[in-house]
Kinemage of the C-alpha trace (Angstrom):
@kinemage 1
@onewidth
@group {chain A} dominant
@subgroup {mainchain}
@vectorlist {calphas} color= white
{ca met a 1} P 0.000 0.000 0.000
{ca ser a 2} L 1.330 3.432 -0.907
{ca thr a 3} L 2.253 5.693 1.995
{ca arg a 4} L 2.109 8.898 -0.006
{ca leu a 5} L -1.426 9.870 0.866
{ca arg a 6} L -1.556 13.579 0.183
{ca his a 7} L 0.001 14.651 -3.090
{ca ile a 8} L -0.769 13.808 -6.702
{ca ala a 9} L 1.499 11.108 -8.051
{ca val a 10} L 3.947 11.610 -10.882
{ca leu a 11} L 2.237 8.854 -12.851
{ca ala a 12} L -1.096 10.598 -12.567
{ca ala a 13} L 0.409 13.918 -13.579
{ca val a 14} L 1.914 12.348 -16.684
{ca met a 15} L -1.383 10.728 -17.633
{ca val a 16} L -3.312 13.950 -17.098
{ca ala a 17} L -0.845 15.814 -19.268
{ca ala a 18} L -1.130 13.160 -21.964
{ca phe a 19} L -4.925 12.846 -21.885
{ca ala a 20} L -6.223 16.254 -20.905
{ca tyr a 21} L -4.748 18.500 -23.620
{ca ser a 22} L -7.294 20.887 -25.028
{ca pro a 23} L -6.829 23.778 -27.495
{ca leu a 24} L -8.962 25.870 -25.140
{ca ala a 25} L -6.463 25.500 -22.296
{ca arg a 26} L -4.498 28.587 -21.374
{ca ala a 27} L -1.478 29.171 -19.159
{ca glu a 28} L -3.556 31.351 -16.905
{ca asp a 29} L -6.161 28.625 -16.295
{ca pro a 30} L -6.449 27.572 -12.621
{ca pro a 31} L -4.825 24.256 -11.544
{ca met a 32} L -6.854 21.143 -12.297
{ca ser a 33} L -8.766 19.757 -9.318
{ca leu a 34} L -8.638 16.143 -8.192
{ca gln a 35} L -12.094 15.465 -9.568
{ca glu a 36} L -11.261 17.066 -12.921
{ca ala a 37} L -8.013 15.097 -13.226
{ca tyr a 38} L -9.801 11.858 -12.407
{ca ala a 39} L -12.589 12.619 -14.892
{ca gln a 40} L -10.094 13.385 -17.657
{ca ile a 41} L -8.235 10.111 -17.111
{ca lys a 42} L -11.452 8.117 -16.830
{ca ser a 43} L -12.959 9.615 -19.973
{ca asn a 44} L -9.867 8.693 -21.991
{ca glu a 45} L -9.595 5.199 -20.581
{ca gly a 46} L -11.842 3.863 -23.310
{ca lys a 47} L -9.648 5.333 -26.046
{ca ile a 48} L -6.981 2.719 -25.290
{ca pro a 49} L -8.061 -0.660 -26.697
{ca val a 50} L -7.717 -3.059 -23.783
{ca pro a 51} L -6.991 -6.702 -24.695
{ca thr a 52} L -9.218 -9.495 -23.441
{ca pro a 53} L -8.314 -11.029 -20.050
{ca leu a 54} L -7.494 -14.490 -21.456
{ca gln a 55} L -6.794 -16.011 -24.860
{ca ser a 56} L -6.254 -19.681 -25.687
{ca ile a 57} L -3.479 -20.886 -27.991
{ca asp a 58} L -4.113 -24.111 -29.952
{ca met a 59} L -0.745 -25.829 -29.562
{ca gly a 60} L -1.428 -28.996 -31.584
{ca thr a 61} L -1.931 -32.753 -30.992
{ca phe a 62} L 0.040 -35.100 -28.748
{ca asp a 63} L -0.035 -38.870 -29.349
{ca ala a 64} L 0.153 -40.539 -25.930
{ca ser a 65} L 1.101 -43.928 -27.375
{ca thr a 66} L 4.058 -42.792 -29.509
{ca gly a 67} L 5.064 -39.463 -27.909
{ca glu a 68} L 4.812 -37.712 -31.274
{ca phe a 69} L 3.632 -34.109 -31.415
{ca asp a 70} L 2.087 -32.352 -34.380
{ca gly a 71} L 1.666 -28.588 -33.947
{ca leu a 72} L 3.665 -25.566 -32.833
{ca ala a 73} L 7.015 -27.318 -32.601
{ca thr a 74} L 10.633 -26.199 -32.956
{ca glu a 75} L 12.212 -26.860 -36.353
{ca ile a 76} L 15.835 -27.174 -37.466
{ca val a 77} L 16.488 -25.713 -40.921
{ca val a 78} L 19.724 -25.234 -42.841
{ca ile a 79} L 20.492 -21.642 -43.801
{ca asn a 80} L 23.706 -20.844 -45.675
{ca gly a 81} L 24.963 -24.302 -44.862
{ca lys a 82} L 24.413 -23.964 -41.108
{ca pro a 83} L 21.630 -25.502 -39.004
{ca val a 84} L 19.340 -22.884 -37.449
{ca arg a 85} L 16.833 -23.613 -34.675
{ca leu a 86} L 13.470 -21.921 -35.300
{ca val a 87} L 11.252 -21.610 -32.218
{ca pro a 88} L 7.537 -21.235 -33.038
{ca his a 89} L 5.719 -17.962 -32.269
{ca ala a 90} L 2.084 -17.283 -31.384
{ca ser a 91} L 0.426 -13.865 -31.258
{ca val a 92} L -1.831 -13.130 -28.290
{ca asn a 93} L -3.946 -10.004 -27.876
{ca ala a 94} L -4.760 -10.681 -24.230
{ca val a 95} L -3.418 -10.130 -20.759
{ca asn a 96} L -3.051 -13.850 -20.009
{ca ala a 97} L -2.449 -16.811 -22.302
{ca arg a 98} L -3.598 -20.414 -22.000
{ca leu a 99} L -1.952 -23.319 -23.814
{ca val a 100} L -4.399 -25.999 -25.080
{ca phe a 101} L -3.173 -29.410 -26.314
{ca thr a 102} L -5.316 -31.995 -28.077
{ca leu a 103} L -4.724 -35.586 -26.910
{ca arg a 104} L -5.158 -38.873 -28.734
{ca asn a 105} L -4.504 -42.552 -28.036
{ca asn a 106} L -4.687 -41.929 -24.293
{ca ala a 107} L -7.627 -44.159 -23.479
{ca thr a 108} L -5.637 -46.084 -20.879
{ca arg a 109} L -3.058 -43.596 -19.664
{ca ser a 110} L -3.031 -40.132 -18.152
{ca val a 111} L -1.053 -37.214 -19.559
{ca arg a 112} L 0.958 -34.693 -17.553
{ca leu a 113} L 1.604 -31.170 -18.872
{ca ser a 114} L 4.471 -29.233 -17.274
{ca val a 115} L 5.437 -25.604 -17.861
{ca gln a 116} L 8.688 -24.293 -16.421
{ca gly a 117} L 8.021 -21.562 -13.862
{ca val a 118} L 4.255 -22.210 -13.853
{ca gly a 119} L 3.436 -25.730 -12.681
{ca leu a 120} L 1.631 -28.889 -13.738
{ca ala a 121} L -1.692 -29.897 -15.263
{ca phe a 122} L -3.027 -33.451 -15.543
{ca ala a 123} L -5.458 -35.076 -17.949
{ca pro a 124} L -6.895 -38.439 -16.797
{ca ala a 125} L -7.117 -41.330 -19.210
{ca gly a 126} L -9.693 -40.783 -21.919
{ca arg a 127} L -9.733 -36.968 -21.805
{ca thr a 128} L -9.264 -35.385 -25.218
{ca ser a 129} L -7.370 -32.245 -24.170
{ca val a 130} L -5.219 -30.674 -21.470
{ca ser a 131} L -4.573 -26.981 -20.851
{ca ile a 132} L -2.651 -24.667 -18.551
{ca asn a 133} L -2.689 -20.914 -17.932
{ca val a 134} L 0.795 -19.426 -18.446
{ca gly a 135} L -0.203 -15.903 -17.400
{ca arg a 136} L 2.010 -13.177 -18.851
{ca leu a 137} L 4.939 -15.333 -19.892
{ca arg a 138} L 6.547 -14.404 -23.189
{ca gly a 139} L 8.802 -17.428 -23.401
{ca val a 140} L 7.323 -20.844 -22.475
{ca lys a 141} L 9.208 -24.112 -22.025
{ca trp a 142} L 6.784 -27.033 -21.796
{ca ser a 143} L 6.684 -30.825 -21.774
{ca leu a 144} L 4.020 -33.503 -22.235
{ca thr a 145} L 4.465 -36.918 -20.610
{ca ala a 146} L 2.434 -40.116 -20.969
{ca gly a 147} L 4.048 -43.116 -19.318
{ca leu a 148} L 7.574 -43.314 -20.757
{ca lys a 149} L 6.754 -41.078 -23.721
{ca thr a 150} L 7.737 -37.406 -23.398
{ca his a 151} L 7.877 -34.459 -25.767
{ca leu a 152} L 9.790 -31.273 -24.829
{ca asp a 153} L 9.478 -27.970 -26.649
{ca glu a 154} L 9.114 -24.219 -26.264
{ca leu a 155} L 7.044 -21.320 -27.566
{ca lys a 156} L 7.516 -17.582 -27.980
{ca ile a 157} L 4.383 -15.529 -27.269
{ca asp a 158} L 4.075 -12.168 -29.008
{ca arg a 159} L 2.001 -9.762 -26.913
{ca pro a 160} L 0.701 -6.204 -27.314
{ca arg a 161} L 3.166 -3.493 -26.253
{ca met a 162} L 0.594 -1.781 -24.046
{ca ile a 163} L -2.291 -3.343 -22.167
{ca gly a 164} L -3.942 -0.116 -21.066
{ca ala a 165} L -4.243 2.712 -18.571
{ca gly a 166} L -7.043 4.420 -16.709
{ca ala a 167} L -8.568 5.108 -13.314
{ca phe a 168} L -11.042 3.619 -10.854
{ca thr a 169} L -12.461 4.437 -7.414
{ca ile a 170} L -12.250 2.323 -4.256
{ca pro a 171} L -15.124 3.280 -1.904
{ca ala a 172} L -13.026 2.527 1.196
{ca leu a 173} L -9.279 1.957 0.994
{ca pro a 174} L -8.033 0.652 4.385
{ca val a 175} L -5.026 2.339 5.977
{ca ala a 176} L -4.930 0.641 9.388
{ca val a 177} L -6.768 -1.610 11.822
{ca val a 178} L -6.563 -0.190 15.346
{ca tyr a 179} L -7.163 -2.995 17.828
{ca asp a 180} L -9.057 -2.198 21.014
{ca pro a 181} L -7.401 -3.964 23.982
{ca pro a 182} L -9.142 -6.475 26.281
{ca gln a 183} L -11.145 -4.516 28.824
{ca asn a 184} L -10.997 -4.000 32.556
{ca thr a 185} L -14.251 -4.024 34.563
{ca ala a 186} L -14.826 -0.296 33.939
{ca gly a 187} L -14.253 -0.574 30.175
{ca thr a 188} L -11.568 2.137 30.131
{ca asn a 189} L -8.605 0.339 28.579
{ca ser a 190} L -7.856 2.208 25.367
{ca val a 191} L -5.569 2.628 22.396
{ca val a 192} L -4.730 5.857 20.541
{ca tyr a 193} L -3.623 5.523 16.921
{ca arg a 194} L -1.584 8.279 15.275
{ca arg a 195} L -0.439 8.429 11.697
{ca ser a 196} L 1.991 11.141 10.699
{ca thr a 197} L 3.268 11.772 7.178
{ca ser a 198} L 6.065 14.261 6.491
{ca leu a 199} L 7.489 15.529 3.238
{ca gly a 200} L 10.902 17.190 3.527
{ca leu a 201} L 12.826 19.174 0.941
{ca ser a 202} L 16.343 20.546 1.272
{ca leu a 203} L 17.974 22.779 -1.344
{ca gly a 204} L 21.644 23.709 -1.311
{ca phe a 205} L 23.678 26.056 -3.511
{ca ala a 206} L 27.422 26.640 -3.369
{ca val a 207} L 29.680 28.929 -5.416
{ca gly a 208} L 33.459 28.701 -5.330
{ca lys a 209} L 35.937 31.077 -6.968
{ca ser a 210} L 39.688 30.572 -7.150
{ca thr a 211} L 42.360 32.693 -8.885
{ca ser a 212} L 46.100 32.114 -9.029
{ca thr a 213} L 48.903 34.000 -10.775
{ca thr a 214} L 52.451 32.825 -11.359
{ca met a 215} L 54.971 35.362 -12.663
{ca thr a 216} L 58.643 36.238 -12.745
{ca asp a 217} L 59.547 39.114 -10.482
{ca ile a 218} L 61.721 41.531 -12.480
{ca ala a 219} L 61.407 44.512 -10.184
{ca gln a 220} L 64.372 43.479 -8.079
{ca phe a 221} L 66.630 42.498 -11.000
{ca pro a 222} L 65.479 44.794 -13.819
{ca val a 223} L 68.396 44.743 -16.234
{ca pro a 224} L 69.364 41.062 -16.320
{ca ser a 225} L 65.801 39.851 -16.330
{ca val a 226} L 64.546 42.122 -19.066
{ca phe a 227} L 67.521 41.557 -21.319
{ca his a 228} L 67.520 37.818 -20.775
{ca gln a 229} L 63.888 37.517 -21.823
{ca gln a 230} L 64.241 39.857 -24.770
{ca leu a 231} L 67.363 38.171 -26.073
{ca glu a 232} L 65.818 34.735 -25.647
{ca asn a 233} L 62.662 35.766 -27.502
{ca ala a 234} L 64.655 37.520 -30.231
{ca ala a 235} L 66.826 34.431 -30.773
{ca ala a 236} L 63.694 32.305 -31.153
{ca leu a 237} L 62.250 34.675 -33.741
{ca glu a 238} L 65.476 34.733 -35.755
{ca thr a 239} L 65.583 30.948 -35.709
{ca leu a 240} L 62.057 30.762 -37.122
{ca ala a 241} L 62.990 33.342 -39.782
{ca gly a 242} L 65.933 31.215 -40.920
{ca asn a 243} L 68.602 33.577 -39.666
{ca gly a 244} L 70.625 31.016 -37.807
{ca thr a 245} L 73.748 33.157 -37.578
{ca thr a 246} L 71.885 36.012 -35.922
{ca ala a 247} L 70.108 33.650 -33.553
{ca phe a 248} L 73.437 32.091 -32.504
{ca ala a 249} L 74.932 35.536 -31.887
{ca leu a 250} L 71.956 36.581 -29.714
{ca lys a 251} L 72.290 33.423 -27.601
{ca glu a 252} L 76.032 34.075 -27.115
{ca ile a 253} L 75.299 37.628 -25.928
{ca asp a 254} L 72.702 36.218 -23.504
{ca lys a 255} L 75.375 33.998 -21.940
{ca phe a 256} L 77.481 37.007 -21.002
{ca ile a 257} L 74.566 39.025 -19.620
{ca gly a 258} L 73.256 36.162 -17.469
{ca lys a 259} L 69.850 36.033 -15.818
{ca ala a 260} L 68.287 36.445 -12.422
{ca glu a 261} L 64.659 35.370 -11.829
{ca arg a 262} L 62.354 34.944 -8.867
{ca his a 263} L 58.980 33.199 -9.377
{ca ile a 264} L 56.051 34.430 -7.298
{ca thr a 265} L 52.690 32.594 -7.066
{ca thr a 266} L 49.647 34.223 -5.554
{ca lys a 267} L 46.282 32.462 -4.994
{ca glu a 268} L 42.924 33.545 -3.711
{ca asp a 269} L 40.018 31.204 -2.817
{ca ala a 270} L 36.482 32.162 -1.926
{ca thr a 271} L 33.474 29.886 -1.316
{ca ser a 272} L 29.919 30.761 -0.395
{ca ser a 273} L 27.039 28.355 0.202
{ca thr a 274} L 23.371 28.528 1.156
{ca arg a 275} L 20.961 25.801 2.274
{ca arg a 276} L 17.231 25.866 2.844
{ca ala a 277} L 15.115 23.067 4.257
{ca tyr a 278} L 11.332 22.720 4.287
{ca thr a 279} L 9.186 20.100 6.007
{ca phe a 280} L 5.445 19.586 5.701
{ca thr a 281} L 3.836 17.266 8.259
{ca glu a 282} L 0.287 15.935 8.371
{ca glu a 283} L -1.059 13.895 11.305
{ca gln a 284} L -4.305 12.005 11.929
{ca thr a 285} L -5.441 10.477 15.210
{ca cys a 286} L -8.077 7.817 15.842
{ca thr a 287} L -9.506 6.907 19.246
{ca leu a 288} L -12.873 6.635 20.967
{ca asp a 289} L -14.310 9.748 22.570
{ca ala a 290} L -13.428 10.324 26.198
{ca gly a 291} L -16.032 8.725 28.438
{ca val a 292} L -17.282 6.251 25.833
{ca arg a 293} L -17.179 2.693 27.173
{ca his a 294} L -14.828 0.375 25.317
{ca leu a 295} L -16.266 -2.976 24.275
{ca gly a 296} L -12.983 -4.708 23.488
{ca pro a 297} L -11.641 -6.672 20.497
{ca gly a 298} L -14.081 -7.337 17.674
{ca his a 299} L -16.370 -4.442 18.683
{ca ser a 300} L -14.453 -1.229 19.481
{ca asp a 301} L -11.643 -1.963 17.056
{ca ile a 302} L -11.247 0.982 14.672
{ca val a 303} L -10.601 0.787 10.934
{ca ala a 304} L -8.921 3.852 9.410
{ca tyr a 305} L -9.616 4.205 5.696
{ca leu a 306} L -9.656 6.618 2.759
{ca arg a 307} L -13.138 7.308 1.462
{ca asn a 308} L -13.518 7.247 -2.324
{ca ala a 309} L -9.840 6.695 -3.071
{ca arg a 310} L -9.088 7.480 -6.728
{ca met a 311} L -6.582 5.057 -8.185
{ca val a 312} L -4.665 5.377 -11.436
{ca trp a 313} L -3.535 2.198 -13.169
{ca leu a 314} L -1.072 1.473 -15.940
{ca asp a 315} L -0.202 -1.872 -17.508
{ca asn a 316} L 2.788 -1.865 -19.872
{ca gly a 317} L 2.413 -5.491 -20.895
{ca phe a 318} L 4.815 -6.737 -18.215
{ca thr a 319} L 3.574 -5.274 -14.923
{ca thr a 320} L 0.477 -3.546 -13.585
{ca tyr a 321} L 1.218 -0.334 -11.648
{ca leu a 322} L -1.201 1.288 -9.196
{ca gln a 323} L -0.889 4.771 -7.722
{ca leu a 324} L -3.135 6.766 -5.416
{ca leu a 325} L -4.353 9.948 -7.092
{ca gly a 326} L -6.334 11.313 -4.145
{ca phe a 327} L -9.318 10.752 -1.866
{ca asp a 328} L -12.239 12.557 -0.265
{ca thr a 329} L -11.714 12.094 3.482
{ca phe a 330} L -9.676 10.168 6.047
{ca asp a 331} L -12.240 8.284 8.168
{ca cys a 332} L -12.065 6.234 11.373
{ca val a 333} L -14.934 3.877 12.211
{ca thr a 334} L -15.442 1.044 14.706
{ca ile a 335} L -16.315 -2.513 13.758
{ca asp a 336} L -19.738 -2.149 15.411
{ca gln a 337} L -20.407 1.031 13.427
{ca leu a 338} L -19.555 -0.808 10.220
{ca arg a 339} L -21.924 -3.608 11.168
{ca ser a 340} L -24.790 -1.206 12.011
{ca gly a 341} L -24.398 0.924 8.862
{ca thr a 342} L -23.514 4.085 10.813
{ca ala a 343} L -20.413 4.547 8.627
{ca asn a 344} L -22.625 5.269 5.592
{ca leu a 345} L -20.756 2.808 3.394
{ca asp a 346} L -22.004 0.353 0.835
{ca pro a 347} L -22.562 -3.034 2.578
{ca ala a 348} L -19.987 -4.707 0.341
{ca ala a 349} L -17.332 -2.105 1.220
{ca ala a 350} L -18.230 -2.283 4.922
{ca asn a 351} L -18.010 -6.081 4.964
{ca ala a 352} L -14.603 -5.930 3.263
{ca leu a 353} L -13.309 -3.676 6.060
{ca ile a 354} L -14.797 -5.898 8.766
{ca ala a 355} L -13.045 -8.924 7.244
{ca leu a 356} L -9.673 -7.270 7.927
{ca asp a 357} L -10.152 -7.712 11.686
{ca pro a 358} L -9.639 -11.303 12.886
{ca phe a 359} L -11.404 -10.419 16.170
{ca ala a 360} L -14.568 -9.748 14.131
{ca ser a 361} L -14.597 -13.378 12.977
{ca pro a 362} L -16.566 -16.135 14.729
{ca phe a 363} L -13.506 -16.746 16.951
{ca gly a 364} L -13.992 -13.264 18.469
{ca pro a 365} L -11.341 -12.149 21.002
{ca lys a 366} L -9.868 -15.660 20.969
{ca ala a 367} L -8.831 -15.524 17.299
{ca pro a 368} L -5.633 -17.620 16.877
{ca leu a 369} L -3.261 -14.757 16.046
{ca ala a 370} L -0.244 -16.856 16.993
{ca leu a 371} L -1.022 -19.181 14.050
{ca asp a 372} L -1.573 -16.368 11.542
{ca pro a 373} L 1.565 -15.391 9.521
{ca arg a 374} L 0.214 -11.830 9.343
{ca tyr a 375} L 1.039 -11.348 13.052
{ca val a 376} L 4.339 -11.460 14.926
{ca ser a 377} L 4.324 -12.233 18.633
{ca ser a 378} L 6.022 -9.682 20.928
{ca pro a 379} L 6.740 -9.700 24.691
{ca gly a 380} L 3.540 -9.417 26.720
{ca ile a 381} L 2.484 -6.845 29.330
{ca gly a 382} L 1.766 -7.579 33.000
{ca leu a 383} L -1.119 -5.694 34.671
{ca leu a 384} L -1.287 -5.266 38.459
{ca pro a 385} L -4.135 -3.860 40.603
{ca gly a 386} L -3.874 -0.134 41.260
{ca ile a 387} L -1.282 0.452 38.507
{ca leu a 388} L -1.943 2.221 35.197
{ca val a 389} L 0.238 0.830 32.402
{ca thr a 390} L 1.050 2.746 29.231
{ca ala a 391} L 2.986 1.452 26.241
{ca asn a 392} L 3.858 3.119 22.964
{ca tyr a 393} L 4.720 1.288 19.751
{ca thr a 394} L 6.085 3.262 16.802
{ca gln a 395} L 6.898 2.239 13.260
{ca gln a 396} L 8.576 4.646 10.833
{ca leu a 397} L 9.115 4.364 7.113
{ca leu a 398} L 11.693 6.786 5.698
{ca leu a 399} L 12.262 7.214 1.978
{ca ala a 400} L 15.213 9.483 1.219
{ca asn a 401} L 16.526 10.652 -2.130
{ca gly a 402} L 19.556 12.865 -2.755
{ca gln a 403} L 20.898 14.499 -5.880
{ca thr a 404} L 24.089 16.528 -6.266
{ca glu a 405} L 25.222 18.450 -9.330
{ca ser a 406} L 28.415 20.446 -9.723
{ca ser a 407} L 30.220 22.183 -12.528
{ca ala a 408} L 33.545 23.989 -12.744
{ca arg a 409} L 35.104 26.269 -15.333
{ca thr a 410} L 38.841 26.908 -15.452
{ca val a 411} L 40.424 29.643 -17.603
{ca thr a 412} L 44.205 29.865 -18.085
{ca asp a 413} L 45.886 32.919 -19.639
{ca asp a 414} L 49.571 32.830 -20.619
{ca leu a 415} L 51.069 36.324 -20.939
{ca gly a 416} L 54.630 36.499 -22.299
{ca ala a 417} L 57.039 39.434 -22.560
{ca gly a 418} L 58.260 40.128 -26.070
{ca leu a 419} L 60.372 42.540 -28.026
{ca leu a 420} L 57.494 45.011 -28.202
{ca ser a 421} L 57.649 45.431 -24.417
{ca leu a 422} L 60.676 47.653 -24.982
{ca val a 423} L 58.381 50.252 -26.448
{ca gly a 424} L 55.487 49.611 -24.046
{ca leu a 425} L 53.312 47.555 -26.432
{ca ala a 426} L 53.463 44.221 -24.600
{ca pro a 427} L 53.650 42.884 -20.997
{ca ser a 428} L 56.967 43.674 -19.390
{ca glu a 429} L 57.064 40.281 -17.691
{ca ser a 430} L 55.922 36.713 -18.413
{ca lys a 431} L 53.155 35.351 -16.220
{ca gln a 432} L 50.345 32.789 -16.073
{ca ala a 433} L 46.920 33.561 -14.604
{ca val a 434} L 44.455 30.757 -13.739
{ca ser a 435} L 40.807 31.428 -12.772
{ca thr a 436} L 38.377 28.727 -11.632
{ca leu a 437} L 34.638 29.153 -11.003
{ca ser a 438} L 32.675 26.229 -9.538
{ca val a 439} L 28.925 25.954 -8.917
{ca gly a 440} L 27.263 23.131 -6.998
{ca thr a 441} L 23.639 22.350 -6.159
{ca thr a 442} L 22.123 19.697 -3.894
{ca leu a 443} L 18.553 18.456 -3.680
{ca glu a 444} L 17.440 16.117 -0.906
{ca thr a 445} L 13.902 14.856 -0.337
{ca thr a 446} L 12.514 12.724 2.459
{ca asp a 447} L 9.109 11.081 2.702
{ca thr a 448} L 8.422 9.815 6.208
{ca thr a 449} L 5.410 7.897 7.497
{ca thr a 450} L 5.177 7.263 11.233
{ca val a 451} L 2.534 5.013 12.793
{ca ser a 452} L 2.227 4.842 16.573
{ca thr a 453} L -0.059 2.838 18.853
{ca thr a 454} L -0.335 4.037 22.461
{ca leu a 455} L -1.894 1.681 25.005
{ca thr a 456} L -3.422 2.705 28.331
{ca ala a 457} L -4.530 -0.309 30.391
{ca arg a 458} L -5.435 -1.557 33.871
{ca thr a 459} L -5.747 -5.083 35.168
{ca leu a 460} L -8.519 -7.104 33.522
{ca val a 461} L -9.783 -8.559 36.827
{ca ala a 462} L -10.167 -6.343 39.896
{ca gly a 463} L -7.653 -7.229 42.600
{ca leu a 464} L -5.734 -9.775 40.494
{ca arg a 465} L -2.679 -9.718 38.271
{ca thr a 466} L -3.495 -10.298 34.598
{ca glu a 467} L -1.593 -10.121 31.313
{ca leu a 468} L -1.906 -8.886 27.749
{ca ala a 469} L -0.429 -10.817 24.829
{ca val a 470} L 1.038 -8.471 22.190
{ca phe a 471} L 1.093 -9.037 18.408
{ca tyr a 472} L 2.532 -6.881 15.618
{ca asp a 473} L 0.381 -6.585 12.497
{ca arg a 474} L 2.716 -6.900 9.490
{ca val a 475} L 0.158 -5.438 7.096
{ca phe a 476} L -0.729 -2.180 8.844
{ca gly a 477} L 2.096 -1.717 11.356
{ca thr a 478} L -0.274 -1.572 14.327
{ca ile a 479} L -0.427 -3.637 17.537
{ca ala a 480} L -3.076 -6.162 18.568
{ca phe a 481} L -3.649 -7.093 22.220
{ca gln a 482} L -5.188 -10.318 23.474
{ca asp a 483} L -6.180 -11.857 26.802
{ca pro a 484} L -4.074 -15.057 26.902
{ca arg a 485} L -6.322 -16.797 29.441
{ca pro a 486} L -8.344 -19.752 28.059
């Protein structure tokens, strides 16, 4: 069951966008309501041709006396001098497929049909056919066996790419069963159920800037440094121009002048970051009114449900997806109110909710929870006269998602002194300047659902010590209490 009970799902938003386009729509139109979105999806449901639920495939005939099979069978053919195995195909325009085999010469022996990953089907002696439902399989490996005769083969099933999409309404979608504890003589033992859902969003933004410059300091040694660089650059230019003699002479002069350099590197770093976090929390509580007498398990148990839950469905040919689009109200109702019709629900919907509570069965408060895999036994609670016992049980589901993006840009400039620097037309020194700008963003979301059951109880028999057996409900995350006495 989905725990995201308050916001429109991404799937629904995509379907609304795909179905609800209208040339009359304008950017300034108000947001679409839940009812409008549901109506748009529902009205377009029929525009998608939905395949039939089940289609049979006539596989062929199996001879139980010889083991021979005549039908959709694998063939070996020679193509370009090489043997090629050709597996048969069958097209199915349905959600599920059923394989049907005709049988002959099986008057005295039964036939067993086996499909890998599905199971077995048997045809007693004398039956003329055997079949098995293979569901949504696209590749089927099967075998037929009669006595010592067996035929093995396989089949490829070609299915439609899309089964369909649409929407439907559930009159009462259960969220939790809140179990009323066994009662003391005053009928005041109680349980409070709380359901809290929180949606958190954290946005972060960081900017980093770094600059560094490396250069030769010529202020302290002006003459040697300037002449060394100019002579070196001039020699390089003469070499490129083909004047080797001049270049050699310039290099010889440079040897006598010498050089004196000091390299200086400066760097500056700056980083700034911001972070904003938002959390939206919604909480519902279910319990009997103060002063109302509790009637115990099977009577004062409360069912929390969503009235008129709108569901969106999508079947892509492989899997069926369900998502809650929205609902009218969050309701809490006791088992006795469901039985009496006070909840104003259709009898079928009310009976479905009642069936969720094992204490509402004919076993009543003595329902065998210990034998039901839905429940997990926990340590019990001892109740003594004159002592009020409270216990709190909390279950939390946390879904967290984080995304980080960063980008950096680095620019390097090489500035070199040349001959033109002598007349002020170029840098007077060689240097390298590097600038880096980095930007990073983070997005973190959390979706938290917390369910808590708080028990307040006194001894079940005045003046005597009694106990409560405790069971965890795997389905709804709530706690059931039971009087362990026979």
